[in-house]
N, C-alpha and C positions, 0 to 999 in steps of 0.2 A: 504493499499500500504506499510505502514511502520510499522515495528514490531521491538521490542527490547527484545531478547531472554534473559532469566534469566541467561544464561551462560555468556553473555557479560556484562550485568549490574552489576551482583552480583559477578562474577568471574574474568572476563577480564578486567574490567574497575573499579577498586577500586577508588573511588573519593578522593580528597584531604583531605576531612573532616575525613577519616579513614585510610588513608594509612600512614604507618609509615617508611618513606623512605627519602634519599637525592636525589635530581635531579641531574642527570648525563647529563651535557650539556656543550657547550662551549660558553662563553660570546661573544655575537656579538660586543660588543664594542671594542674587541681586533682583530676582524676579519671580518670588515665589507665587504671588498672586496670578501671574501669567501662566506659570507651569500647571497651576491647579486646574486650568481649562485646556490643558495640551491635547486631549484626545475628543472628549465629549462637550467640552465648554462648561462642565458643571463639576468634575470631580476633583477631589483633593490629591495631593502629590502621592503616588504609590512609593512604598518603601524601596530604596535603592536607586530611584530615578533622580538623576542630578541635572540632566540637560534636556533642553527641547529644541527642536529645529525651528529657527526663525526665518521668516520670509517664505518665498515660493519661487520655484524654478520653472521657467516656460521655454519651449523650443521655439526660436526665432527662425523663421524660414529665410528671411532676407540674408541674415549673417551666417545661416547653417550653424548656429551656436545655441547652447543651453545658456540662458540668461537668468541671473538671480535678481529678484525684485525684493527690497526691503520694504515690508508691508507698514512698518511704523512710519517712514520717511516718504515713501512713494518714489524712492530713488532706485536705479539700476546700479548695482555696486559690484558685479562680477560677471565674467563671461567664459564659458569653456567651449572651445571649438569642437564640434562634432559633425563634421561634414557627411553629406550623404544621407542623413536620416530622413524618413518620410515626413511630408507635410502634415502638421497637426499632431506630432508624436507628443505623448505625455512625457513630463519629467517629475521624478520624485527623489527623495534624498533619506539618508541616514547620517550618523555622526561624521563619517569619514568621506562618503562618496555621494555622488549623483548618478541617477540612472535615466538615459533616455529610452523610453519604452515605446517600440514599435510593435506592428502586429506579428512581424516575424522574428525580431530580434530585440535584445536587451543590451544596451551599450553602457559601460560604467566609466565614469570620470572621476578623478581624485579632486575633491573640493579644495584641497590645500595647493596642489601644483597646477590645477585646472588643465590636466592632460588626460587623454583617453587611456585607460588601462586594459581594455578588452571588451569583448562582446560574447553573447551566448544566444543560441537559438531559443526562441519562445517555445513553450510546451504546447501551445495550440495557435492556430491561425485566427485569432479574434482579438479585439481589443479588450484588454482587462479592465476590471474595476480596481482602481488603486486606493489602498488604505494606508496613510502615512502616520505612523505613530510609535509608540514604545514597542521595542522588539522587531519592529518592521524596518523598512516598508514591505507591505504584502501586495501581490498582484494576484487578482482573483479572476480566473478565466471561467465565468460563469456557466456558459453553455458546455464547456468540456469538463467542468467540475474539477479543475485543477487549481491548486494554490501554490504560488511561489513566494517564499520568504527570502528577501534579500539581506535581511539583517542576520546576526548571529543567532543561533546556527543557522547558516543557509540551508534551505531544503525546498523540495517539490513534493507536495502532499496531494494524493488522490482523494478526492471527496466522496467518489462512488456514484456521482449523479449531478444534474444541472442544479445550480445555485441561484438564489435571489442575491440582492444587494447585500454585502456584509457590513457589520459595524465592529469597532473595537473599543473595549473598556479601558480605563486609564491605566490598568495593570498590565496592558498588553495582550490580553486574551481576545482573540478574534472569534467572532459569533457569526454562524452561517445557517441558512435555511436550505434544506434539500427540496426542490420544487417536486420531484418526482414521487417521493414517499413521506413527505411532511416532516422529516427529521430535523430536530434543532440541535446543532452540533457546535462544540467549542474547540479551539485550538490555542491552548495556553502559550505563554510567550516563548518558552524554550522547547515546546513539544514538537513531535514530528508525526504524531497520530491523533486523528480527530476522536473525540468522545462525544456521543450523541445522547444526552440525558433526557431530552423531551421529544415528543412527537404530536404533530396535529392529527386530528382525525382524518381518516381516508377520504380523499376527495375534497378536503378543505384547502383553500389558498390562503396565503398569509405572508408576513414579512417580519424580520427580526430587527429590533430597534432598542434604544436605551432610554430608560426613565431613572433618573438620579443615579446614572453610571451603573445601572442594574440591567442585564438583558431581559426584555420582554418580547412577546410574540403577538402581533396583531393578526387575528383570524378574520380575513375579509369575507369568509363565508358565513360565520356565526356572528360577525360584528362584535367581537369581544377582544380584550387584551389580557394576557396572562403573564405572570412573571415565570422565568425560567429558573430552576435550581437543580441540585445534583439528584433530586428526587423526582424530576419531571416537571410538567407545566402545572402552575397553581390553577385555582379556580378562576375561570374567565370573568372579567367585569365587563358590562355592557358599554359599548362606545356611544351609544345615543344617536347613531347615525348609520345609515345603510351604505356602507363602502362597497364599491363595485370591485370586481376581481382585478380590474387594471388600475387600482388606486396605487399612486406612489408615496410611500411612507417616508417620513423624514428620518435622518440617522439618530436623531435624539429629541426628547421633549424640551421645550423652552418655557421656564417659569411655570412648570405643571401642565403646559398645553403640548400636544403632539400634533404636528402638522401632517397633512395628507393632501395629495393633489388628485383630484378627479378628472382626468384629462378629457374624457368625453363630454362631461357636463361644463368643463372650464371653470371648476371651482376649487379654492383652497379651504379646506376644513380644519379647524383646530379643536381638538378633543381634549376635554379635561381629564387628566390621569391622577388626580389627587386621591381617588378611592384606593389606588394600589398602596400608597404610602401611609395615608392617614385614616382610611376607612370612611371618610365623610363622603356623603352623597355628592356626586359629580355634577358640576354645573352644565348647562346646555351647551352644545358645541356651537363654535362660531363658524359661520360660513362667508367666504369672501369670493366675489366674482373676479374671474381673471379675464384678461383681454379675449374678446371673441375671436375665434379663428386661430388661436394660439396653438404652439406646440411646445410642450413644456418639459423642462429638465430640472430635477429637484423634487421636492424641496430639500435644501440643506440647512441644517440649524447650527448656529454657534451659541454663545451664552445667552444672548438676549435678542437675536435677530434671526430671521428665517429668509431664505433666498430662494427665488425661483427664476429660472432663465426661460423666456420665450423666444425660441430660435426661429420661429415663424416671422416674428417681428423684430428680431435681433435686439432684444433689450433685457435688462436685468431689472427685477423688482424685489425690494427687501420689505419685509413686514415685521411688526412686533407680535408678542404673544397674544396681544388683544385684537390682532387682525388689521391693525392700523397701517397703511402704506407709508413706509419711511423714505424710500427712494425708488425712483423709476429712471433708469439711465440707459441709454443706448449701448450696445456693444460694438466698438469701433471695428473697422476692418470688414472684410467680406463676410456675408452671411454664411453660417455654417453650424455645426452642431456643438455650440459652446455649452460648457457644463460648469456648474458650481462645484468648488473643491474647497474642503475644510482644511486649513492649515493647523499646525500645532500651536501657533501663536494666537488663537482665537480669532482670526480673520477668515473670510471667505473670498476665494480668488476665483475669477471668471477670465479665461484667456480667449482672445480673439481667435478666429480660425487659423490665421496665418502666424500668430504669435507677436504681432505688431504691437498689440495693447493688452493690458491687464487691468481689470477692474478689482480694486481691493475694497472689500466691505468690512467695516469695523463691527466686531462681533458684539460690542456693547450698545452702540447707538444706531447701527444700521447705516451710517454714513459711508459714502462711496467716493473713492479716488480713482481717476483714470490715469494710468501710468502708460505714456507713449515709449515703447521700448525702442523704436527705431530713432527716435530724435533726442535720445539721452546719451551723453558720454559714458563710457564704461570703463572702469578701472580694470586693468589686466592683473588682478590680484585676488586672493581668496576672498570669498564671501565673508563678511563680518570684519575684515581686517581694517585698520585705520586708513585713512586716505594717503595716497602716495606722497602728496605735499600738503600737510596741515594747514598751510596758509592759504589755499585756494579752494574755491567752491566751483561746482559745475557751471559753466557759462562765464566765469570771472577768471581771465587769464592772470598768471602771477605778475607782480610788480617787479620789474628787473632791478630797481634800486633795492628794494626790500629783500629781494633773493640775494643780491651781492653783498648786502650789509650781513645777511644771515650767514653767508659762507665765511665771512670774516671773523664771526663769533668763535670763541674757543669752544670746543666740544667738552663736555663734562667728562670726569674720569669714570669709567665703568665700575659698577658694584656687582657683588655676587647676585645671581638670577633669583627670581621669586620661587615660591614652592609650586611645584606641579599641581595641576587642578585635577579633580575627578579620578582620583586614583581608585581603580576597581581591580579585583582578582576574581577570577573564575576557576574552580577547581576542576581538575581531570584525574585520570588515573596515574597516580604517582607524579602528578604535575600540577601546574597552575600557570594560566596566562594572566599577565599583569598588564594593565594600559592606563594611560594617563593623557591629559591635555598638556599642551606646551606650556613650560614655565615662561614667565616675563623675562626677557633677556636682560634688561637694565644696562643697556650701553655696550654689551659685548655678546657675541653670538653664543648660544649654548652649545658647548662642545661635547658634552656627555650627560648621560643620566646614570646615576648609580642606585641599583635596586638590591636591597638587602633584606634578609629574613633570619630567623633563629636557625643558624646552621650553615649560612653562607651569604654570598653577595655576588653580583655580577654588574659590569659596565657595558653600556651601550652607546651607540653613536647619539649625538645631540638631535639628530634629524628623525629619530626613532619616536613612536608614540606607544610602545609596548614591547613586550618580550614574553616568552615562555620559559619557565623554570621546571626542570625535570629533576628526576632522582629524589623525589620528596617521599615521605612516609604516608601511606594511606592510613587514614583515621587519626591523623595528628592535626592538630589546628595550627594554622600559619597566618601571620599578619605580614604584609609586605610594605616596606618604606622606601619612597623614591625621592631622591635629591638630585637637583640640576646643578652643573657646574659650568662656569666660564673662565675667562682668563683673570678674572678677579678672585676666584674661589668658589667654594660651594655655597649653596643657598639653603633656605629653610626646607625642611622635609615635609612630606605628606604621606599618610599611611592608608591602606585599604582596611575594609573590615575583615575580620577572620574568616578564612575559608578551610574546609577540611577535604583535602583529596581523597578519592576512593575509586574502587573498581565496581562497576555495576554487575549485577548478578548474571549468571549465565542463563539461558533459555531453558525453561522447564519443559519436559516431555509430556505432551498433552494427549488425553484420550477422550472421545466424545461418543457416547452410546445412546442410540435413539431407543426409546420405549414406546409404550402405548399412549394413546390420547394427547399426542403433541409434546411429550416430555422427553428431554434429553439430559442425561447425566454426564457432567464433565469432571474429570479428575486429572491430576498431573503429580509428577515427581518434584519433590523439593530440590531446586537447582543448587549449584555451588554459589553462596553468597560472598565468597572471597573475604571472610572475616568481618562483614558488615552485619547489622541488625535488621532483621526483616520488620518492616512496618505492616505490609499486607500484600496481597496479591491483587493485581488489577485484571479483571476478567471483562472481556468485550465479546459480545454476540452480535451478529448481524441484525440490525433493526431493533436491538434491545438495549442499546446504550452500554454503559460501563457500570460494573459494580465492584465493591472492595470486599475482599473475602480473606479472611484470616486462616482458614483451614486449607487443605489441598484438594478440595472437591466442592462442587456446587451443582445446583441442578436448575433447569429452565422448564417453563411449561407454556402451553399455548403456541407452540412452534408449528410450522409446516414448511415443506421444501427443504432445499439444502442450506444449512446454517454453518457459518465459518466462526470459531471460537478462538480467541486469542488470550494468552495468559502471560503476565510480566510480573516479576518480583519487584516491589518498591522497597528500597533499603535506605539506611543511612549509616554514617560513622560518627560516633561521638555527637557533637552539636552541629555537625555538617548538614547541609542541604540534602533532601531526598535525591536518590539515584534510581532512574528507572531502567530495569534490566532488560536483557535481550528477550524477544517474544518467542513463545512457542505456540504452535496453532494445530487445530484439528478440524475436521468437517464431519457433519452428521446429516443424513437425510431422514426427514420425518414424514411418514405417509400421511396424506390428507384424505384418505378413505380406503375402503375395501378395494381389493385388486379385481381386475376383469381380464378375461382370456377369450379368445375366438379362434377357431381352427380355419386356416386360410386355404390349405391343400393337404391331401394325403396321397402318397405314392408307395408302391411296394416293390420289393426286388426278391423274387422267388428263389434265384440261386443263392442269395445271401440270407434267405429266410428272415428278412427284416423289413418293417413298415416304418417310413419316415413321415413324420407329422409335422407340418410347418404352422406356427401359431403367432398371433400378435398378442403379446403379453403387456399388461400394463399394471405395475405395482403401485401407482399413484404416489409416487415419491419414496416408496420403501423397497428395500432389497427384496426380491422375490425368487422363488423356486417353481419349476414346472415339470410335469411328468405326464407321459402318454400311457394309456391302458387299452388292451386289446381284449374284447369280449369278457372283461372283469376277471380274466384267468392269467394274462400275462401284462407285465408292465415294463417300461423302461426305466432307466435310471432318473433320479430327481436332479435337475440341473438349474444353475442360476439362469434367469431369463429376463429380458427386457426387450420390448418392441418385438421385431420380426426374429423368431427363434425356431431352430429345427430340433424336434425331439426324435427319439428312435425307439423302436420295440424289437429287439432282437430275438432270434430262436423261435419264430412262430411260422405256422403254415395255415394257408386259408384257402377256401373255395367259395367264389361267388360273394354275395354281399355280406359284410361284417359291421360291427359297431366299435368305433374309436372314440375313447374319452380323453380329454385333455384338461388336466387341473392346474391351478396356480395357488400358491400360498404366501402370505406376508404376515407381519406381525399384527395386522388389523383384520385378518380373516382369510377366506379362500373362495375360489369360484371354479366353474367347470363348464366346458362346452363339449357337445356330442356331435359326432359325424357318422352317417350311415351310408354305405356304398361298397363298391368293389375297388380295392387299392390298385 
């Protein structure tokens, strides 16, 4: 179910151990309020998250470049040349890299050097839905049911069927809805396997979204909204409005109101979700008329604004949670399929079809800024870096006298560098990967970083932003300290949180045995835990979600058809984080009803004294055996049978018309067919 294509692991996701780059990010310590809105516009900062990605990248056709727009200033501050990308390509980002996403390929560029690092083929020939957030970014190929995580750990995950638009909570969990079978699935930040704790009733349509940073499911058939938990879907709460199957539901509720666009009726509906969190009666829905003849994309919600793009009229509309229109602004450039995208900085961005303009919508007040990408000077430097000449501003050339006077000023003596920022450690098997953001140089280039821990130290180049430490003891806690040095000496140190290296458990050997009445018993052998402590076993069954089991067996009921079962041991060392072991799997086929059999033909061979009986055997999903009988006096051997099967009756002699019986047996019963004639 999980694959890691070489393109992603070798080209698109270079690890901190081999990357030579600076981390481009904004320190949360200086903008905690902004980070709280990083993914949904409403959530608090999850533990361990120190940075959010500021601004927005757009692919500009005219310059064949990925261009960075600072949403707070409306300025273009960086450009990476990516020639040859298709017009209208999407661009997304993580801490280190940007990615130009086309229908056929994904190209990575370094946000520090602004140079292309490699490209990889896309897993499906369709435009993916991009989710930019903690643990990502994610590319969700909805029709193909494929999920690509470009963040660490990079992975391609098969969902098993087509998907509706996904959402991500602030802890980095991706939530998805399977259109074909109604399953509601989650992909935690570091996971490579989907778990599906909930399921809509058969034949019901719906969408997954967020209320107060918690996943909920909107059932557009029953017109209800339900919370999602590990126990499944909660009781449905009425929406108070009849939503069509074509309704487009926003990614999150705003001020307790969840927005949905009814494209056929041209309406924006705002539904009260307070009942989910408070239990109080819901207020009446708010209905807003959208422009007649429109073709709508969205809605997309930030903390206090909702954006809808009308591509038929090529304009953006932003609303408050009360339905009041805040902004109505044309989308510049040629008409096309412009879509609103939520940035991690609580702003909504809408790109023109050719990437010549970006509309920036403030997530608080809904105000909109039009950024003309083509007409702005662009610094050829990393996004977020200070201007090349602090004394100049775009459109104002430097003053030669001032510049000459500045050149004559004595440069200050360098001092030791500042402390590295955002020091993190991730445990591995006998190893740990340590990463950090560049320290302030303080007048002299950072020449090296010294990484130390209890038991050793190592020195890496000043251009590095991370390294991998091997030879560590599994089960032992480690804290890693990083110090930058330049020609003036070593600066202040910064340390990671403690991590505990460990070896994940081996795969258990799984056995699945089908019984009667749709029951399957699943058992497994205890695998090698490599000295770790067992937390529980994680057992997944097709269409049944995931359960936690402390024993080495469990059973399922109400099953039919062929079911796949997967078992993993979840372990931990000391106070370290949990480790997910390798998976063992087995399949079982459960009968859906009694078997049937019909005789297709009978032929005899007198020299061999054998009668051959061809039957059509149907075990209805269960293993079956079939047998042919001659005049109730002689029988052939019972053999496994499925579909067209030939049975034989040896050592018989006949004259004229005879009777042949064929029987089939499964765990749910037996059946017989009779033939009369001359073989």
